[in-house]
GUSE-763168 format. One line per field, with one value per residue (C-alpha): residue number from 0; z, x, y. Coordinates in steps of 0.25 Angstrom, whole numbers, plus 5000, padded with zeros to 4 digits. Layout:
num: (NUM:...)
c3: (Z:...)
c1: (X:...)
c2: (Y:...)
END
This chain:
num: (0:1:2:3:4:5:6:7:8:9:10:11:12:13:14:15:16:17:18:19:20:21:22:23:24:25:26:27:28:29:30:31:32:33:34:35:36:37:38:39:40:41:42:43:44:45:46:47:48:49:50:51:52:53:54:55:56:57:58:59:60:61:62:63:64:65:66:67:68:69:70:71:72:73:74:75:76:77:78:79:80:81:82:83:84:85:86:87:88:89:90:91:92:93:94:95:96:97:98:99:100:101:102:103:104:105:106:107:108:109:110:111:112:113:114:115:116:117:118:119:120:121:122:123:124:125:126:127:128:129:130:131:132:133:134:135:136:137:138:139:140:141:142:143:144:145:146:147:148:149:150:151:152:153:154:155:156:157:158:159:160:161:162:163:164:165:166:167:168:169:170:171:172:173:174:175:176:177:178:179:180:181:182:183:184:185:186:187:188:189:190:191:192:193:194:195:196:197:198:199:200:201:202:203:204:205:206:207:208:209:210:211:212:213:214:215:216:217:218:219:220:221:222:223:224:225:226:227:228:229:230:231:232:233:234:235:236:237:238:239:240:241:242:243:244:245:246:247:248:249:250:251:252:253:254:255:256:257:258:259:260:261:262:263:264:265:266:267:268:269:270:271:272:273:274:275:276:277:278:279:280:281:282:283:284:285:286:287:288:289:290:291:292:293:294:295:296:297:298:299:300:301:302:303:304:305:306:307:308:309:310:311:312:313:314:315:316:317:318:319:320:321:322:323:324:325:326:327:328:329:330:331:332:333:334:335:336:337:338:339:340:341:342:343:344:345:346:347:348:349:350:351:352:353:354:355:356:357:358:359:360:361:362:363:364:365:366:367:368:369:370:371:372:373:374:375:376:377:378:379:380:381:382:383:384:385:386:387:388:389:390:391:392:393:394:395:396:397:398:399:400:401:402:403:404:405:406:407:408:409:410:411:412:413:414:415:416:417:418:419:420:421:422:423:424:425:426:427:428:429:430:431:432:433:434:435:436:437:438:439:440:441:442:443:444:445:446:447:448:449:450:451:452:453:454:455:456:457:458:459:460:461:462:463:464:465:466:467:468:469:470:471)
c3: (5094:5090:5078:5069:5056:5049:5049:5036:5027:5015:5023:5017:5013:5028:5024:5015:5024:5031:5045:5053:5057:5071:5074:5085:5078:5067:5062:5068:5059:5060:5069:5060:5067:5057:5059:5068:5080:5087:5075:5077:5074:5062:5055:5060:5052:5039:5039:5041:5032:5022:5022:5021:5007:5003:5009:5002:4990:4992:4995:4984:4974:4979:4980:4965:4957:4965:4962:4949:4950:4944:4936:4933:4919:4919:4916:4929:4938:4952:4959:4948:4949:4964:4966:4980:4981:4992:4998:5011:5007:5007:5021:5027:5022:5029:5042:5043:5041:5051:5059:5058:5060:5073:5079:5075:5083:5095:5094:5094:5105:5113:5110:5111:5096:5092:5078:5075:5082:5074:5062:5065:5067:5053:5047:5055:5051:5037:5037:5043:5033:5022:5028:5031:5019:5011:5020:5031:5043:5048:5060:5067:5082:5083:5071:5077:5090:5093:5097:5087:5076:5071:5074:5074:5062:5066:5058:5048:5056:5068:5059:5052:5067:5069:5058:5063:5077:5071:5062:5075:5084:5073:5073:5088:5087:5075:5082:5092:5090:5102:5096:5103:5090:5077:5064:5056:5044:5036:5041:5038:5023:5024:5029:5033:5048:5047:5059:5052:5039:5045:5054:5040:5036:5048:5046:5030:5032:5043:5033:5022:5033:5037:5023:5020:5028:5019:5017:5032:5041:5050:5038:5043:5031:5042:5048:5036:5032:5047:5044:5030:5036:5044:5033:5020:5014:5002:4994:5002:5013:5007:5012:5005:5006:4996:5001:4994:4992:4977:4973:4975:4973:4963:4954:4955:4950:4938:4936:4937:4924:4917:4917:4913:4927:4926:4937:4940:4927:4929:4929:4918:4930:4935:4920:4916:4927:4924:4910:4907:4902:4916:4919:4905:4909:4909:4923:4921:4933:4925:4919:4934:4937:4925:4911:4897:4890:4877:4870:4878:4884:4898:4898:4912:4914:4916:4930:4928:4913:4911:4902:4889:4877:4871:4885:4894:4887:4894:4883:4892:4886:4899:4911:4923:4937:4932:4939:4933:4942:4955:4961:4958:4955:4961:4970:4973:4987:4990:4993:5006:5007:5000:5000:4988:4993:5007:4996:4990:5005:5009:4995:4997:5012:5010:4998:5005:5014:5008:4994:4990:5000:4995:4980:4984:4991:4977:4968:4978:4979:4964:4961:4974:4967:4953:4961:4968:4955:4948:4939:4936:4940:4927:4919:4910:4913:4926:4925:4915:4926:4937:4930:4926:4940:4946:4947:4958:4972:4967:4960:4965:4968:4978:4966:4959:4973:4973:4958:4961:4974:4965:4958:4968:4977:4965:4970:4984:4992:4998:4984:4987:4999:4991:4978:4990:4996:4983:4978:4967:4960:4953:4938:4929:4939:4936:4940:4936:4925:4929:4944:4955:4961:4958:4962:4967:4977:4992:5001:5000:5004:5015:5012:5012:5022:5033:5032:5033:5045:5053:5046:5057:5058:5043:5041:5030:5016:5007:4995:4990:4988:5002:5008:5020:5031:5025:5011:5014)
c1: (4929:4943:4949:4953:4960:4968:4983:4989:4996:4985:4973:4972:4958:4955:4954:4941:4933:4921:4917:4914:4901:4906:4908:4918:4928:4930:4939:4935:4933:4926:4931:4938:4942:4954:4959:4972:4966:4980:4990:5005:5011:5019:5006:4999:5011:5011:4995:4999:5009:5002:4991:4999:5004:4989:4983:4994:4989:4974:4975:4986:4975:4965:4976:4981:4970:4970:4984:4984:4994:4980:4969:4957:4954:4940:4937:4931:4934:4929:4945:4950:4940:4939:4925:4922:4926:4925:4938:4931:4941:4954:4949:4946:4959:4966:4958:4961:4977:4976:4968:4977:4989:4982:4983:4998:5000:4993:5000:5015:5010:5007:5019:5028:5033:5037:5041:5027:5021:5028:5024:5010:5010:5017:5006:4994:5001:5000:4987:4981:4987:4981:4967:4968:4975:4963:4952:4955:4950:4948:4947:4958:4961:4948:4948:4953:4946:4939:4927:4928:4917:4916:4929:4930:4939:4951:4954:4964:4975:4973:4975:4989:4994:4992:4998:5010:5010:5009:5022:5028:5024:5029:5043:5045:5041:5050:5063:5062:5071:5067:5052:5048:5044:5051:5043:5042:5049:5039:5027:5031:5027:5032:5048:5048:5050:5060:5058:5067:5061:5047:5053:5058:5044:5035:5046:5042:5027:5029:5036:5025:5013:5021:5022:5007:5004:5013:5000:4999:5005:5010:5019:5034:5044:5054:5046:5045:5059:5063:5053:5060:5073:5070:5063:5066:5081:5078:5069:5073:5064:5051:5039:5032:5023:5025:5018:5006:4996:4999:5005:5005:4991:4996:5002:4987:4982:4992:4987:4974:4976:4984:4971:4964:4957:4959:4967:4979:4980:4992:4986:4989:4996:5005:5010:5011:5022:5029:5029:5034:5020:5020:5034:5041:5050:5049:5048:5055:5046:5035:5041:5043:5028:5020:5022:5020:5008:5007:5011:5022:5020:5014:5001:4992:4976:4970:4962:4947:4950:4951:4959:4964:4955:4951:4948:4944:4956:4966:4976:4988:4989:4990:4999:4995:5002:5010:5015:5029:5031:5041:5029:5018:5022:5016:5028:5031:5028:5017:5025:5020:5031:5044:5058:5055:5041:5051:5060:5049:5043:5057:5059:5046:5048:5063:5058:5056:5067:5077:5078:5089:5085:5071:5077:5087:5075:5067:5077:5079:5064:5063:5077:5071:5056:5064:5071:5060:5052:5066:5069:5084:5094:5100:5088:5089:5076:5077:5088:5082:5070:5079:5086:5072:5068:5082:5076:5085:5083:5079:5068:5062:5046:5037:5028:5041:5043:5030:5029:5040:5033:5021:5029:5036:5022:5016:5003:5006:4994:5004:5003:4988:4993:5004:4995:4985:4997:5003:4987:4988:4997:5005:5009:4998:4989:4975:4960:4955:4946:4932:4936:4926:4932:4936:4949:4960:4955:4959:4954:4944:4929:4928:4924:4909:4913:4918:4907:4898:4906:4909:4901:4899:4912:4917:4920:4912:4920:4915:4924:4936:4943:4942:4957:4962:4969:4983:4978:4972)
c2: (4932:4934:4940:4929:4926:4917:4923:4919:4929:4923:4928:4943:4938:4939:4954:4952:4945:4953:4956:4942:4938:4937:4952:4955:4963:4972:4963:4948:4936:4925:4913:4902:4890:4889:4903:4905:4912:4915:4920:4921:4933:4927:4922:4937:4942:4935:4939:4955:4954:4947:4956:4969:4965:4961:4973:4983:4977:4979:4993:4995:4989:5000:5012:5009:5013:5026:5029:5024:5012:5003:5006:4998:4993:4997:5010:5018:5007:5011:5007:5019:5030:5030:5025:5019:5004:4996:4991:4982:4971:4981:4987:4973:4967:4979:4977:4964:4965:4974:4966:4955:4964:4968:4954:4953:4966:4962:4949:4955:4962:4951:4944:4955:4955:4969:4965:4959:4972:4980:4973:4974:4989:4991:4982:4989:5003:4999:4994:5004:5014:5006:5008:5023:5026:5020:5025:5034:5034:5017:5009:5006:5008:4999:4991:4979:4978:4965:4970:4983:4981:4994:5001:5016:5025:5030:5042:5043:5052:5041:5031:5037:5039:5024:5020:5029:5024:5009:5011:5018:5007:4996:5004:5002:4987:4984:4993:4981:4970:4960:4956:4942:4937:4941:4944:4931:4930:4921:4927:4942:4944:4957:4959:4944:4947:4958:4967:4978:4978:4980:4994:4999:4997:5003:5015:5014:5014:5025:5034:5030:5036:5048:5052:5050:5062:5071:5080:5081:5093:5080:5076:5075:5071:5068:5059:5052:5052:5047:5034:5033:5032:5020:5012:5006:5007:4997:4989:4977:4983:4986:4980:4970:4958:4946:4933:4930:4918:4919:4932:4946:4951:4962:4952:4945:4956:4957:4943:4946:4956:4947:4936:4947:4950:4965:4973:4978:4987:4998:5014:5024:5033:5023:5017:5031:5036:5023:5024:5037:5044:5053:5055:5055:5043:5027:5021:5007:5001:5001:4988:4982:4986:4982:4974:4982:4982:4972:4985:4986:4999:5004:5009:5011:5012:5025:5025:5026:5023:5009:5000:5008:5005:4996:4994:4982:4974:4966:4965:4972:4984:4992:4988:4981:4977:4966:4952:4955:4966:4967:4974:4965:4950:4939:4938:4954:4961:4969:4981:4987:4999:5001:5006:5015:5020:5024:5031:5039:5043:5048:5055:5064:5066:5071:5079:5092:5092:5083:5083:5075:5064:5065:5062:5050:5043:5045:5040:5028:5026:5023:5015:5007:5006:5003:4991:4986:4984:4977:4989:4986:4998:4995:4998:5009:5014:5013:5022:5033:5033:5037:5046:5053:5052:5059:5073:5077:5080:5094:5090:5080:5081:5075:5071:5063:5056:5051:5049:5038:5033:5030:5019:5014:5012:5005:4999:5001:5009:5019:5027:5031:5038:5045:5048:5055:5063:5067:5071:5062:5072:5059:5066:5064:5055:5059:5054:5040:5042:5043:5045:5044:5057:5071:5069:5057:5048:5050:5038:5025:5024:5015:5001:4995:4983:4993:5003:4990:4984:4999:5009:5018:5020:5022:5037:5045:5046:5057:5053:5046:5059:5062:5062:5056:5063:5064:5068:5081)
END
């Protein structure tokens, strides 16, 4: 039985199904006469780009409590206090997306389309990064062979090299201008079929990947800066996906909260950074991220403690994800990588050798994120904040850069990589109350579904405090 999918960008739910009864491959599905057996490159592109956005949300929903963007209103909630959770649904969604993208890659090679091949390599690298940044070792080299039921696990270092190889291969293909089949404008839900935009995104993801190994002996700041130089030049370049069956899923979280289906409570860590408590200056972006409480204040929920006294209330006296925000509205794109993030990557990489460049990038990153969140350039609070942030090139620190990047990557999974690289040293950042670990969380446990399907290959995890290879 060949691998069969219904290729439509609305079917992220495919990633939530289990293994089929007719087992001929790790990711086969049962035959269905209503499914498309020979999808086009364009339809595969719709599926791949849609799932990329949705999987960013899926993973961000996991990591946002670990970096204390979000908090649970229930005390000692497992998601807040580092208890093991079964993330089979997210694991499956990521692997089904990679199966789709692998099919697009195979067809692009067969039909000689360098543009589709380049995009497939970018999206494979992105999804593979999500997997290995959560779990470490993972199946890849054998994962999409049609006769493999129990693929081996590749090492974290090998997967990192694979990510880099995929991005480098993507850059080669996306530099070509003679593709036999050009990207579909309508089916590309991220960059609308613009080859050069995908090329910039390949370099953006490469810069991010090169920075991730900043703790290792293989880190090269010069290589990071070389990638940055070929990447984004403004907010218009940002990679985001905004095609939804109904609305942005973060907006659905906000709507559920408004309907008293609790979720999307913002952490005290995030709110205190923005409201002036932590750094002594009010950040106007808070008004564009959340709505004031019923008391016209900005108050976050303490991770692990649950909502504030009198408790178990829904009177909106704490802050939540908001549909009023340009970041989490019904039609807001799910942002995969942005110009503002690239500026902070540049600032961190340049800090040691070129502080003037680092400082310029740092200020550009703040202003770009202000613009993205629609804080007016003439806003007096924005001017006051930028003035306070303008510490000068000689006084700029890595901590200040990562403080600003923390806001600019709100809800993005990449923030957890930064938190681990930075050893969670954000100002006033503390363990959740009632934490199940004596230290900050560094990885996930392998999902129950994977252990049941491929248990003989699943590595042993001693603790969720176990560090990944680049986090040592």
